[in-house]
C-alpha positions as a Python dict, from the first residue, in 0.01 Angstrom:
ca = {
    (1, 'M'): (0, 0, 0),
    (2, 'T'): (-151, -331, -103),
    (3, 'V'): (-210, -561, 191),
    (4, 'T'): (-31, -872, 69),
    (5, 'P'): (205, -1066, 294),
    (6, 'E'): (501, -988, 69),
    (7, 'G'): (419, -619, 54),
    (8, 'V'): (372, -596, 429),
    (9, 'H'): (695, -784, 499),
    (10, 'D'): (893, -558, 265),
    (11, 'A'): (744, -248, 427),
    (12, 'L'): (814, -372, 778),
    (13, 'R'): (1173, -463, 700),
    (14, 'A'): (1229, -122, 544),
    (15, 'E'): (1068, 51, 843),
    (16, 'V'): (1290, -133, 1091),
    (17, 'A'): (1598, -67, 877),
    (18, 'G'): (1515, 303, 877),
    (19, 'R'): (1497, 300, 1256),
    (20, 'A'): (1807, 83, 1305),
    (21, 'G'): (2024, 364, 1435),
    (22, 'A'): (1761, 485, 1680),
    (23, 'L'): (1695, 132, 1805),
    (24, 'W'): (2066, 74, 1860),
    (25, 'D'): (2081, 398, 2056),
    (26, 'V'): (1801, 271, 2283),
    (27, 'A'): (1986, -60, 2329),
    (28, 'L'): (2307, 122, 2424),
    (29, 'R'): (2128, 356, 2665),
    (30, 'L'): (1978, 58, 2844),
    (31, 'H'): (2313, -120, 2842),
    (32, 'A'): (2491, 178, 2998),
    (33, 'D'): (2231, 220, 3272),
    (34, 'P'): (2143, -126, 3408),
    (35, 'E'): (1852, -152, 3651),
    (36, 'Y'): (1741, -455, 3845),
    (37, 'A'): (1422, -650, 3913),
    (38, 'F'): (1117, -429, 3975),
    (39, 'A'): (1339, -118, 3986),
    (40, 'E'): (1374, -59, 3608),
    (41, 'H'): (1218, 288, 3629),
    (42, 'R'): (1436, 465, 3374),
    (43, 'A'): (1419, 175, 3128),
    (44, 'A'): (1040, 155, 3150),
    (45, 'A'): (1011, 533, 3110),
    (46, 'L'): (1240, 532, 2805),
    (47, 'L'): (1060, 248, 2627),
    (48, 'S'): (703, 351, 2709),
    (49, 'G'): (791, 709, 2616),
    (50, 'E'): (913, 604, 2272),
    (51, 'L'): (592, 409, 2213),
    (52, 'E'): (368, 686, 2340),
    (53, 'S'): (543, 946, 2125),
    (54, 'A'): (475, 729, 1821),
    (55, 'G'): (102, 731, 1892),
    (56, 'L'): (46, 401, 2072),
    (57, 'T'): (-186, 401, 2372),
    (58, 'V'): (26, 342, 2682),
    (59, 'R'): (-81, 206, 3021),
    (60, 'R'): (173, 221, 3301),
    (61, 'E'): (201, 34, 3632),
    (62, 'V'): (29, -267, 3478),
    (63, 'A'): (-59, -562, 3703),
    (64, 'G'): (35, -360, 4010),
    (65, 'M'): (402, -337, 3908),
    (66, 'P'): (546, 17, 3888),
    (67, 'T'): (783, -74, 3603),
    (68, 'A'): (541, -275, 3389),
    (69, 'F'): (351, -123, 3099),
    (70, 'T'): (155, -198, 2783),
    (71, 'A'): (136, 1, 2461),
    (72, 'R'): (-140, -75, 2213),
    (73, 'S'): (-175, -8, 1843),
    (74, 'G'): (-521, -82, 1703),
    (75, 'R'): (-800, -258, 1884),
    (76, 'G'): (-974, -592, 1916),
    (77, 'R'): (-881, -933, 1780),
    (78, 'P'): (-672, -1072, 1630),
    (79, 'A'): (-406, -951, 1870),
    (80, 'V'): (-33, -1016, 1900),
    (81, 'A'): (193, -928, 2193),
    (82, 'L'): (559, -832, 2164),
    (83, 'L'): (746, -885, 2491),
    (84, 'L'): (1009, -637, 2609),
    (85, 'E'): (1249, -744, 2884),
    (86, 'Y'): (1479, -478, 3032),
    (87, 'D'): (1603, -584, 3376),
    (88, 'A'): (1973, -648, 3432),
    (89, 'L'): (2181, -876, 3652),
    (90, 'P'): (2327, -735, 3976),
    (91, 'G'): (2700, -698, 3937),
    (92, 'L'): (2696, -799, 3571),
    (93, 'G'): (2470, -547, 3401),
    (94, 'H'): (2307, -664, 3078),
    (95, 'A'): (2486, -999, 3078),
    (96, 'C'): (2168, -1163, 2951),
    (97, 'G'): (2115, -914, 2667),
    (98, 'H'): (1779, -780, 2779),
    (99, 'N'): (1874, -443, 2633),
    (100, 'L'): (1852, -609, 2292),
    (101, 'I'): (1523, -784, 2369),
    (102, 'A'): (1368, -450, 2466),
    (103, 'A'): (1500, -266, 2162),
    (104, 'A'): (1392, -541, 1920),
    (105, 'G'): (1040, -553, 2061),
    (106, 'L'): (1025, -176, 2049),
    (107, 'G'): (1137, -169, 1686),
    (108, 'A'): (888, -435, 1581),
    (109, 'A'): (599, -259, 1757),
    (110, 'L'): (684, 79, 1603),
    (111, 'A'): (717, -73, 1255),
    (112, 'L'): (383, -253, 1283),
    (113, 'H'): (211, 62, 1406),
    (114, 'T'): (349, 261, 1112),
    (115, 'V'): (283, 2, 841),
    (116, 'L'): (-49, -149, 953),
    (117, 'G'): (-182, 140, 1158),
    (118, 'G'): (-402, -84, 1369),
    (119, 'A'): (-621, -173, 1071),
    (120, 'H'): (-594, -550, 1113),
    (121, 'G'): (-641, -606, 1484),
    (122, 'S'): (-406, -494, 1758),
    (123, 'V'): (-41, -500, 1847),
    (124, 'L'): (44, -496, 2217),
    (125, 'A'): (395, -411, 2330),
    (126, 'V'): (426, -550, 2683),
    (127, 'G'): (691, -423, 2920),
    (128, 'T'): (785, -722, 3135),
    (129, 'P'): (1001, -639, 3440),
    (130, 'A'): (1204, -871, 3659),
    (131, 'E'): (1263, -1174, 3438),
    (132, 'E'): (1581, -1238, 3636),
    (133, 'G'): (1410, -1385, 3939),
    (134, 'G'): (1102, -1174, 3992),
    (135, 'G'): (865, -1318, 3734),
    (136, 'G'): (700, -1009, 3590),
    (137, 'K'): (543, -1203, 3305),
    (138, 'A'): (394, -1455, 3548),
    (139, 'V'): (235, -1169, 3740),
    (140, 'E'): (101, -1023, 3415),
    (141, 'V'): (-47, -1358, 3313),
    (142, 'E'): (-232, -1379, 3645),
    (143, 'A'): (-354, -1021, 3602),
    (144, 'G'): (-509, -1100, 3263),
    (145, 'V'): (-269, -904, 3040),
    (146, 'F'): (-265, -1190, 2786),
    (147, 'D'): (-633, -1287, 2809),
    (148, 'D'): (-722, -1146, 2465),
    (149, 'V'): (-397, -1218, 2284),
    (150, 'D'): (-348, -1468, 2001),
    (151, 'A'): (32, -1498, 2019),
    (152, 'A'): (323, -1370, 2226),
    (153, 'L'): (655, -1310, 2052),
    (154, 'M'): (1009, -1234, 2167),
    (155, 'F'): (1365, -1329, 2086),
    (156, 'H'): (1660, -1379, 2318),
    (157, 'P'): (2027, -1314, 2242),
    (158, 'G'): (2249, -1608, 2320),
    (159, 'V'): (2542, -1821, 2210),
    (160, 'H'): (2334, -2048, 1987),
    (161, 'D'): (2109, -1994, 1686),
    (162, 'W'): (1816, -2204, 1802),
    (163, 'A'): (1457, -2189, 1678),
    (164, 'R'): (1316, -2264, 2022),
    (165, 'A'): (1423, -2246, 2384),
    (166, 'P'): (1466, -2558, 2601),
    (167, 'L'): (1358, -2383, 2922),
    (168, 'T'): (1267, -2578, 3233),
    (169, 'A'): (1017, -2515, 3512),
    (170, 'Q'): (1159, -2359, 3830),
    (171, 'V'): (1056, -2251, 4180),
    (172, 'Q'): (1211, -2187, 4522),
    (173, 'Y'): (1088, -2300, 4863),
    (174, 'R'): (1175, -2214, 5220),
    (175, 'V'): (1184, -2506, 5464),
    (176, 'G'): (1200, -2425, 5834),
    (177, 'F'): (1232, -2660, 6131),
    (178, 'H'): (1112, -2571, 6480),
    (179, 'G'): (1277, -2750, 6774),
    (180, 'R'): (1348, -2658, 7137),
    (181, 'A'): (1644, -2460, 7268),
    (182, 'A'): (1868, -2596, 7543),
    (183, 'H'): (2222, -2570, 7675),
    (184, 'P'): (2430, -2839, 7499),
    (185, 'T'): (2609, -2937, 7824),
    (186, 'G'): (2380, -2808, 8099),
    (187, 'N'): (2058, -2977, 7987),
    (188, 'P'): (2129, -3146, 7650),
    (189, 'T'): (1848, -3401, 7678),
    (190, 'E'): (1587, -3126, 7686),
    (191, 'G'): (1693, -2980, 7351),
    (192, 'I'): (1547, -3061, 7010),
    (193, 'D'): (1805, -2957, 6753),
    (194, 'A'): (1637, -2782, 6459),
    (195, 'L'): (1969, -2747, 6278),
    (196, 'A'): (2028, -3121, 6296),
    (197, 'A'): (1689, -3169, 6130),
    (198, 'L'): (1783, -2928, 5851),
    (199, 'V'): (2115, -3104, 5797),
    (200, 'E'): (1931, -3433, 5774),
    (201, 'L'): (1698, -3285, 5514),
    (202, 'F'): (2003, -3197, 5304),
    (203, 'N'): (2115, -3558, 5329),
    (204, 'V'): (1773, -3686, 5224),
    (205, 'V'): (1752, -3438, 4935),
    (206, 'Y'): (2097, -3546, 4818),
    (207, 'A'): (1985, -3908, 4813),
    (208, 'L'): (1667, -3809, 4629),
    (209, 'G'): (1867, -3614, 4372),
    (210, 'R'): (2064, -3922, 4270),
    (211, 'R'): (1751, -4083, 4124),
    (212, 'L'): (1587, -3779, 3963),
    (213, 'P'): (1558, -3740, 3582),
    (214, 'P'): (1849, -3551, 3419),
    (215, 'A'): (1660, -3221, 3389),
    (216, 'S'): (1544, -3226, 3753),
    (217, 'H'): (1740, -3114, 4054),
    (218, 'I'): (1715, -2959, 4400),
    (219, 'Q'): (1984, -2720, 4523),
    (220, 'G'): (1969, -2584, 4877),
    (221, 'I'): (2145, -2337, 5106),
    (222, 'V'): (2124, -2275, 5482),
    (223, 'T'): (1968, -1935, 5551),
    (224, 'H'): (1947, -1966, 5931),
    (225, 'G'): (2130, -2217, 6149),
    (226, 'G'): (2109, -2082, 6500),
    (227, 'T'): (2243, -1784, 6695),
    (228, 'A'): (2518, -1918, 6926),
    (229, 'T'): (2733, -2229, 6957),
    (230, 'N'): (2632, -2283, 7320),
    (231, 'I'): (2261, -2301, 7245),
    (232, 'V'): (2086, -2592, 7076),
    (233, 'P'): (1912, -2418, 6784),
    (234, 'D'): (1535, -2404, 6823),
    (235, 'Y'): (1491, -2289, 6465),
    (236, 'A'): (1678, -2358, 6141),
    (237, 'E'): (1588, -2271, 5787),
    (238, 'G'): (1699, -2353, 5435),
    (239, 'R'): (1609, -2228, 5089),
    (240, 'F'): (1577, -2480, 4808),
    (241, 'G'): (1571, -2420, 4434),
    (242, 'L'): (1382, -2684, 4234),
    (243, 'R'): (1394, -2740, 3857),
    (244, 'A'): (1229, -2993, 3629),
    (245, 'A'): (1178, -3044, 3256),
    (246, 'T'): (804, -2983, 3279),
    (247, 'T'): (571, -2800, 3513),
    (248, 'A'): (399, -3127, 3605),
    (249, 'E'): (733, -3282, 3700),
    (250, 'L'): (817, -2973, 3905),
    (251, 'D'): (488, -3008, 4095),
    (252, 'A'): (575, -3370, 4170),
    (253, 'L'): (923, -3270, 4286),
    (254, 'T'): (774, -3000, 4509),
    (255, 'A'): (550, -3261, 4669),
    (256, 'Q'): (855, -3483, 4727),
    (257, 'L'): (1038, -3201, 4902),
    (258, 'G'): (742, -3153, 5135),
    (259, 'E'): (725, -3524, 5208),
    (260, 'C'): (1099, -3533, 5283),
    (261, 'A'): (1066, -3239, 5523),
    (262, 'E'): (774, -3398, 5705),
    (263, 'G'): (957, -3730, 5730),
    (264, 'V'): (1264, -3563, 5879),
    (265, 'A'): (1045, -3373, 6124),
    (266, 'R'): (885, -3694, 6247),
    (267, 'A'): (1222, -3862, 6283),
    (268, 'T'): (1379, -3573, 6477),
    (269, 'G'): (1087, -3456, 6686),
    (270, 'T'): (1079, -3117, 6517),
    (271, 'R'): (801, -2938, 6333),
    (272, 'A'): (852, -2856, 5964),
    (273, 'E'): (699, -2577, 5761),
    (274, 'T'): (738, -2544, 5386),
    (275, 'E'): (656, -2225, 5197),
    (276, 'R'): (696, -2118, 4834),
    (277, 'V'): (903, -1799, 4826),
    (278, 'T'): (920, -1718, 4453),
    (279, 'V'): (691, -1708, 4156),
    (280, 'R'): (681, -2045, 3984),
    (281, 'Y'): (819, -2041, 3631),
    (282, 'D'): (642, -2290, 3404),
    (283, 'H'): (840, -2478, 3141),
    (284, 'F'): (839, -2319, 2797),
    (285, 'R'): (602, -2460, 2536),
    (286, 'D'): (714, -2356, 2191),
    (287, 'S'): (461, -2277, 1918),
    (288, 'A'): (631, -2460, 1635),
    (289, 'V'): (421, -2306, 1358),
    (290, 'L'): (513, -1954, 1473),
    (291, 'S'): (877, -2038, 1541),
    (292, 'E'): (903, -2168, 1186),
    (293, 'R'): (773, -1834, 1057),
    (294, 'F'): (1027, -1642, 1264),
    (295, 'A'): (1308, -1870, 1147),
    (296, 'G'): (1208, -1813, 787),
    (297, 'H'): (1202, -1437, 828),
    (298, 'V'): (1533, -1409, 1014),
    (299, 'S'): (1702, -1630, 753),
    (300, 'R'): (1684, -1333, 513),
    (301, 'A'): (1958, -1178, 728),
    (302, 'G'): (2177, -1486, 684),
    (303, 'I'): (2089, -1631, 1024),
    (304, 'T'): (1999, -2000, 1019),
    (305, 'L'): (1809, -2128, 1321),
    (306, 'T'): (1824, -2497, 1409),
    (307, 'P'): (1653, -2710, 1674),
    (308, 'P'): (1830, -2706, 2012),
    (309, 'V'): (2084, -2973, 2092),
    (310, 'P'): (1894, -3264, 2252),
    (311, 'G'): (1930, -3282, 2627),
    (312, 'V'): (2065, -2930, 2670),
    (313, 'Q'): (1872, -2711, 2917),
    (314, 'L'): (1926, -2336, 2938),
    (315, 'G'): (1762, -2253, 3269),
    (316, 'S'): (1416, -2112, 3321),
    (317, 'S'): (1219, -1800, 3235),
    (318, 'D'): (878, -1653, 3301),
    (319, 'I'): (806, -1674, 2927),
    (320, 'G'): (706, -2028, 3023),
    (321, 'N'): (403, -1890, 3207),
    (322, 'V'): (302, -1691, 2899),
    (323, 'S'): (343, -1997, 2678),
    (324, 'S'): (102, -2187, 2903),
    (325, 'K'): (-158, -1919, 2827),
    (326, 'V'): (-111, -1842, 2455),
    (327, 'P'): (99, -1962, 2159),
    (328, 'A'): (448, -1818, 2211),
    (329, 'I'): (798, -1812, 2066),
    (330, 'H'): (1138, -1755, 2229),
    (331, 'P'): (1411, -1823, 1971),
    (332, 'F'): (1778, -1772, 2052),
    (333, 'V'): (1998, -1571, 1817),
    (334, 'A'): (2372, -1576, 1883),
    (335, 'I'): (2565, -1257, 1961),
    (336, 'M'): (2882, -1451, 2054),
    (337, 'D'): (3024, -1792, 1978),
    (338, 'A'): (2904, -2115, 2138),
    (339, 'D'): (3215, -2153, 2355),
    (340, 'G'): (3088, -1856, 2560),
    (341, 'S'): (2798, -1822, 2800),
    (342, 'D'): (2547, -1565, 2910),
    (343, 'H'): (2549, -1431, 3267),
    (344, 'T'): (2918, -1347, 3223),
    (345, 'P'): (3110, -1020, 3180),
    (346, 'E'): (3200, -1134, 2827),
    (347, 'F'): (2835, -1167, 2732),
    (348, 'A'): (2759, -823, 2877),
    (349, 'R'): (3024, -678, 2647),
    (350, 'A'): (2882, -876, 2354),
    (351, 'A'): (2540, -717, 2415),
    (352, 'A'): (2689, -384, 2304),
    (353, 'S'): (2902, -519, 2017),
    (354, 'P'): (2875, -470, 1639),
    (355, 'R'): (2744, -827, 1609),
    (356, 'A'): (2468, -744, 1858),
    (357, 'R'): (2368, -443, 1648),
    (358, 'T'): (2329, -665, 1340),
    (359, 'V'): (2127, -922, 1537),
    (360, 'L'): (1905, -649, 1684),
    (361, 'T'): (1798, -526, 1340),
    (362, 'A'): (1746, -878, 1205),
    (363, 'A'): (1545, -987, 1509),
    (364, 'A'): (1325, -676, 1506),
    (365, 'Q'): (1247, -733, 1138),
    (366, 'A'): (1167, -1102, 1193),
    (367, 'L'): (948, -1026, 1496),
    (368, 'A'): (756, -761, 1302),
    (369, 'C'): (701, -993, 1005),
    (370, 'T'): (594, -1284, 1226),
    (371, 'A'): (354, -1060, 1413),
    (372, 'A'): (207, -941, 1083),
    (373, 'D'): (158, -1304, 979),
    (374, 'V'): (-41, -1366, 1297),
    (375, 'L'): (-261, -1064, 1230),
    (376, 'L'): (-318, -1126, 858),
    (377, 'D'): (-330, -1506, 833),
    (378, 'A'): (-635, -1664, 996),
    (379, 'D'): (-519, -2014, 902),
    (380, 'L'): (-189, -1956, 1084),
    (381, 'R'): (-372, -1842, 1397),
    (382, 'T'): (-599, -2145, 1382),
    (383, 'A'): (-303, -2379, 1346),
    (384, 'A'): (-115, -2215, 1633),
    (385, 'W'): (-415, -2231, 1867),
    (386, 'A'): (-491, -2591, 1768),
    (387, 'R'): (-138, -2699, 1857),
    (388, 'H'): (-153, -2505, 2179),
    (389, 'R'): (-486, -2650, 2290),
    (390, 'E'): (-388, -3004, 2202),
    (391, 'G'): (-73, -2972, 2409),
    (392, 'E'): (148, -3066, 2114),
    (393, 'A'): (378, -2765, 2154),
    (394, 'T'): (694, -2859, 2338),
}
């Protein structure tokens, strides 16, 4: 086969089309057997097994996570990573469509391995557990999984056809207040009410929230408020979720939360302690030059991707951490109409619908073709890295 872009694209699309039934079967098996963050043992075994059987070199328990893996075709640079998510939502199953993300990445990796055979660099299929709150990709970034990668590609099913994802930065913190216990009637003046301090922090955070930018917010819950009504609480604790449009803005908001907690502690005579309790998700930086390639390829299936609606935010994801490391894409392709929403029972049903099957094939073909462009087009890689290094990606 002649190695021209057109010839490679045609071969990849045909290869994915020939595997469409098998890929849909994988998607349905994942859908019928949802597993949750860091416990996706059967999903990881299914996906890594398919890749290993096809001849890719598989590494399991990557980055110290039992359900993370990589599968490599070829060697050296250039290198492109295809990201496979497969965790589900407790109580809702695959209401975020990760079964389709996994199957599409699998299909693209298998097609690239068959068509290119590792002759033009390397393809790395990366199993990324615990996107729904655990941050598997963030852990993999820190472990160096993406150190020698030129681009990271994935798609996400949704209710919009958007070329890029407006994903914010996100983190959670625990704030605890230490006071002094006392009997509220026997010796009330000796008590220092830790719960009162925590309640005051909620008041301060509410006031702060009224002057934050639209994409920023702090939402808190009480996780410990004392043990008995006849004891002044000597310890109280809350958990706060913070979001912001950019990682830098999130860092500033985190600092403000700490300052608020310390101010309340001084005012109430308590001692505050603030601790990060989740992986921080960076905001997503889209590689426009690569997203344009994906949009062009998926348009062959009659899917037209547009820019996201200005001002709309769709939550956060650990793909943001990957996009801080390498050029990355995360387009949305609709599997239900825009009046719906993910993280709902309706979306879980849509992730196993005929429309989802069509989107799966189209997305796998577009991912494979975009990945081939990265491997075969040095000018495209240069442009993607230049944008990334200049900070122009959004």
